[in-house]
Backbone as CSV, one residue per row, in Angstrom:
resi,resn,N_x,N_y,N_z,CA_x,CA_y,CA_z,C_x,C_y,C_z
1,MET,106.567,145.163,35.141,105.702,144.679,35.792,104.450,144.964,36.178
2,LYS,103.694,144.079,36.251,101.988,144.417,36.613,101.805,144.666,37.790
3,LYS,101.129,145.489,38.278,101.041,145.677,39.772,99.869,144.669,40.238
4,GLY,100.248,144.548,41.529,99.286,143.286,41.947,99.091,141.796,41.497
5,VAL,100.275,141.463,41.052,100.424,140.140,40.492,101.284,139.496,40.952
6,HIS,102.511,140.102,41.326,103.670,139.416,41.775,103.797,139.267,43.407
7,PRO,104.658,138.477,43.753,104.639,138.221,45.366,105.567,139.560,45.930
8,GLU,105.517,139.683,47.178,106.485,140.576,47.663,107.825,140.071,47.892
9,TYR,109.076,140.396,47.175,110.383,139.896,47.275,111.188,140.686,48.132
10,HIS,111.569,139.991,49.349,112.406,140.431,50.371,113.536,139.827,50.899
11,ARG,114.580,140.261,51.600,115.872,139.815,52.118,115.009,138.559,53.154
12,CYS,115.677,137.358,52.813,115.274,136.306,54.028,116.692,135.638,54.502
13,THR,116.331,135.054,55.653,117.283,134.332,56.329,117.150,133.103,56.393
14,VAL,118.147,132.137,56.004,118.113,130.973,55.850,119.109,130.195,56.870
15,THR,118.202,129.331,57.897,119.056,128.774,59.024,119.015,127.223,58.494
16,CYS,120.246,126.528,58.866,120.710,125.319,58.877,120.061,124.218,60.038
17,ILE,119.273,123.581,59.951,119.087,122.790,61.340,120.060,122.025,61.569
18,SER,120.959,121.394,61.056,122.130,120.460,61.366,123.284,121.348,62.149
19,CYS,123.351,122.201,61.665,124.770,122.826,62.001,124.454,124.281,62.835
20,GLY,123.253,124.811,62.289,122.979,126.192,62.921,123.324,127.137,62.054
21,ASN,124.013,127.290,61.107,124.671,128.112,59.894,123.456,129.020,59.508
22,THR,123.715,130.190,59.429,122.829,131.073,58.768,123.467,132.135,57.910
23,PHE,122.678,132.306,56.988,123.076,133.365,55.780,121.867,133.828,55.257
24,GLU,122.036,135.142,54.383,120.989,135.724,53.740,120.830,135.633,52.339
25,THR,119.522,135.551,51.993,119.569,135.638,50.209,117.780,136.288,50.138
26,GLY,117.586,136.274,48.905,116.419,136.894,48.648,115.318,135.694,48.330
27,SER,113.954,136.119,48.816,113.046,135.277,48.524,111.628,135.745,48.773
28,THR,110.619,135.134,48.132,109.283,135.498,48.686,109.146,135.170,50.290
29,LEU,109.664,134.300,50.924,109.490,133.910,52.151,110.115,134.844,52.889
30,LYS,109.873,134.967,54.354,110.821,135.771,55.015,111.961,134.989,56.131
31,GLU,111.635,133.362,56.414,112.504,132.875,56.842,112.450,131.139,56.260
32,ILE,113.682,130.795,56.020,113.935,129.544,55.433,114.654,128.677,56.309
33,LYS,114.214,127.287,56.861,114.842,126.204,57.548,115.305,125.306,56.447
34,VAL,116.672,124.955,56.441,117.057,123.786,55.660,117.710,122.566,56.365
35,ASP,117.708,121.238,56.057,118.417,120.216,56.924,119.830,120.177,56.909
36,THR,120.608,120.581,55.532,121.674,120.633,55.476,122.122,121.829,54.416
37,CYS,123.337,122.296,55.054,123.977,123.491,53.983,125.337,123.215,53.468
38,ALA,126.005,123.954,52.795,127.221,123.623,52.102,128.187,123.621,53.437
39,ASN,127.791,124.369,54.519,128.813,124.196,55.556,128.835,122.884,56.206
40,CYS,127.755,122.009,56.314,127.882,120.977,57.063,127.650,119.501,56.183
41,HIS,127.428,119.880,54.706,127.179,118.737,53.682,128.452,117.630,53.568
42,PRO,128.437,116.557,53.581,129.503,115.811,53.417,130.375,115.954,52.016
43,TYR,129.398,116.434,50.841,129.928,116.553,49.859,130.838,117.675,49.834
44,TYR,130.466,118.883,50.205,131.266,119.837,50.398,132.858,120.000,51.348
45,THR,132.067,119.569,52.780,133.253,119.331,53.883,134.389,118.220,53.595
46,GLY,134.174,117.081,52.776,134.676,116.233,52.935,134.689,115.064,54.073
47,LYS,133.952,115.361,54.880,133.853,114.403,56.035,132.626,113.807,55.841
48,GLN,132.581,112.499,56.008,131.644,111.307,55.820,130.798,110.921,57.217
49,ARG,129.687,111.368,57.416,128.983,111.356,58.035,127.720,110.018,58.028
50,PHE,127.474,108.889,58.924,126.711,107.904,58.412,125.281,108.529,59.173
51,VAL,124.360,108.731,58.419,122.898,109.154,59.131,122.456,107.834,59.499
52,GLN,122.273,106.697,58.801,121.811,105.643,58.949,122.628,104.597,59.157
53,SER,122.654,103.969,60.349,123.967,103.117,60.651,123.790,101.962,59.982
54,ASP,122.494,101.440,59.842,122.278,99.988,59.243,121.401,99.895,58.197
55,GLY,121.466,99.106,57.211,121.123,98.837,55.920,120.127,97.717,56.267
56,ARG,119.131,97.510,55.314,118.045,96.558,55.406,118.520,95.069,55.453
57,VAL,119.759,94.976,54.873,120.000,93.719,54.722,121.033,93.345,56.154
58,ASP,121.736,94.267,56.757,122.348,94.004,57.968,121.473,93.812,59.024
59,ARG,120.324,94.567,59.265,119.431,94.545,60.150,118.722,93.035,59.888
60,PHE,118.476,92.348,58.702,117.832,91.206,58.446,118.885,90.116,58.936
61,ASN,120.350,90.212,58.768,121.067,89.283,59.204,120.973,89.107,60.260
62,ARG,121.284,90.310,61.178,121.277,90.481,62.741,120.125,89.690,63.261
63,LYS,119.093,90.265,62.617,117.622,89.448,63.146,117.734,88.083,63.259
64,TYR,118.134,87.429,62.443,118.068,86.077,62.135,119.591,85.194,62.498
65,GLY,120.527,85.994,62.993,121.663,85.489,63.354,122.770,85.073,62.247
66,LEU,122.596,85.485,60.964,123.332,84.834,59.952,124.684,85.645,59.890
67,ASN,125.036,86.824,60.207,126.452,87.189,60.527,127.274,86.349,61.564
68,GLU,126.938,85.416,62.397,127.494,84.905,63.496,128.356,84.032,63.129
69,LYS,129.596,83.922,63.445,130.648,82.885,63.170,130.406,81.833,63.906
70,LYS,130.488,80.606,62.993,130.073,79.233,63.864,131.616,78.644,64.441
């Protein structure tokens, strides 16, 4: 490797904002913060969490009263 061309590579701490899980990896950054990790992601845990409770259609129907039974 040429000297002075490549960035410094060191041990890095990755922190999950959602669950607070931390682990170490190698990176050019000293600290990384992620939204979801394998510890709290629904695909890996098998638990489904709804981040967005309503979709556009549901909000539209509720706004104009189209879901109400007569």
